[in-house]
C-alpha positions in Angstrom: -75.7 1.6 83.0 -78.3 2.0 85.7 -78.8 0.0 88.9 -81.7 1.1 91.1 -81.5 4.9 91.0 -77.7 5.0 90.4 -75.7 5.4 87.2 -72.2 4.0 86.6 -69.9 2.9 83.8 -68.4 -0.5 83.4 -66.0 -1.4 80.6 -66.1 -4.7 78.7 -64.1 -6.0 75.8 -66.6 -8.9 75.6 -64.7 -10.4 78.5 -66.7 -9.2 81.6 -69.8 -11.2 82.2 -71.3 -8.7 84.7 -70.9 -5.7 82.3 -72.2 -7.8 79.4 -75.4 -8.7 81.3 -76.1 -5.0 82.0 -75.3 -4.0 78.4 -77.5 -6.8 77.0 -80.5 -6.8 79.4 -80.5 -3.3 80.9 -81.1 -1.9 84.4 -81.3 -4.3 87.4 -80.5 -7.3 85.3 -77.4 -8.8 87.1 -78.1 -10.4 90.5 -81.0 -8.1 91.0 -82.0 -9.4 94.4 -78.5 -9.4 95.8 -77.7 -6.0 94.4 -81.0 -4.6 96.0 -80.1 -6.0 99.4 -76.5 -4.9 99.1 -77.6 -1.3 98.4 -80.1 -1.3 101.2 -77.3 -2.3 103.6 -74.7 0.0 102.0 -77.0 3.0 102.4 -76.9 2.7 106.2 -73.2 1.9 106.4 -70.2 4.0 107.0 -67.7 1.2 106.1 -68.1 -1.3 103.3 -65.9 -4.3 102.3 -66.4 -5.8 98.9 -64.5 -9.1 99.1 -64.0 -10.7 95.8 -64.8 -7.4 94.1 -64.3 -8.6 90.5 -64.6 -5.6 88.3 -66.1 -3.4 91.0 -69.9 -3.4 90.7 -70.9 -3.8 94.4 -68.2 -1.5 95.8 -68.8 1.2 93.3 -72.5 1.1 94.0 -71.9 1.5 97.7 -69.5 4.4 97.1 -72.0 6.2 94.7 -74.9 5.6 97.1 -73.0 6.8 100.1 -70.2 9.1 99.0 -69.0 9.6 102.7 -68.6 5.8 103.2 -65.2 4.2 103.4 -65.2 1.4 100.8 -62.5 -1.2 100.3 -62.5 -3.7 97.5 -60.5 -7.0 97.8 -59.6 -8.7 94.5 -56.6 -11.1 94.1 -56.8 -11.6 90.3 -54.4 -9.0 88.7 -56.2 -9.0 85.3 -59.6 -8.4 87.0 -58.1 -5.8 89.3 -56.8 -3.9 86.3 -60.3 -3.7 84.9 -61.6 -2.8 88.3 -59.2 0.2 88.3 -60.4 1.2 84.8 -64.0 1.2 86.1 -63.0 3.2 89.1 -61.4 5.8 86.9 -64.4 5.9 84.6 -66.7 6.6 87.6 -64.4 9.2 89.2 -63.9 6.8 92.1 -60.2 6.0 91.8 -58.5 7.1 95.0 -61.9 7.2 96.8 -62.2 3.4 97.0 -59.3 1.4 98.4 -58.3 -1.7 96.3 -56.2 -4.4 97.8 -54.6 -7.4 95.9 -55.5 -10.1 98.3 -57.8 -13.1 98.8 -59.6 -13.9 102.0 -58.9 -17.2 103.7 -59.1 -18.7 107.2 -55.3 -18.7 107.6 -52.6 -16.2 106.8 -50.2 -17.2 104.1 -49.5 -17.5 100.4 -51.7 -19.7 98.2 -52.2 -20.2 94.5 -55.1 -18.5 92.9 -56.9 -20.9 90.5 -58.5 -19.0 87.6 -61.3 -21.1 86.1 -61.6 -19.8 82.6 -58.0 -18.8 81.8 -56.4 -15.5 81.3 -58.4 -14.3 78.3 -61.7 -14.0 80.1 -62.3 -12.0 83.3 -63.6 -14.6 85.7 -65.8 -14.5 88.7 -65.0 -18.1 89.5 -61.4 -17.8 90.7 -60.7 -19.7 93.9 -58.0 -20.6 96.4 -59.3 -24.2 96.1 -57.8 -26.2 93.3 -60.4 -27.7 90.9 -61.0 -31.4 91.1 -59.6 -33.3 88.1 -61.7 -35.9 86.4 
């Protein structure tokens, strides 16, 4: 797939909404304004943190745009992190980008990760905040 002037591969088993948008609608179709601003900032950066990395789009774009940058991707969901790793391998970025299995919160500790759509769909909506019950 293409984003701006960059090419990368993202795998989907009809379970990754980000990859599916690119596959269905083509270049610059997912969060186009956010991705453009991200790339503008990444291109002048030496260190990049992609917090809530999901399957890796933003961090991979930063690393491809600036191969000398130090990129870290933070992703607490183990199923999503597995796909992130697959995407890193597919783009020859495994070992170049650091991936850590954490979430970011205002306090240090252990909290439950609430996965909005269940285990069968990779989900960008996971949260440390429990959903409100009706």
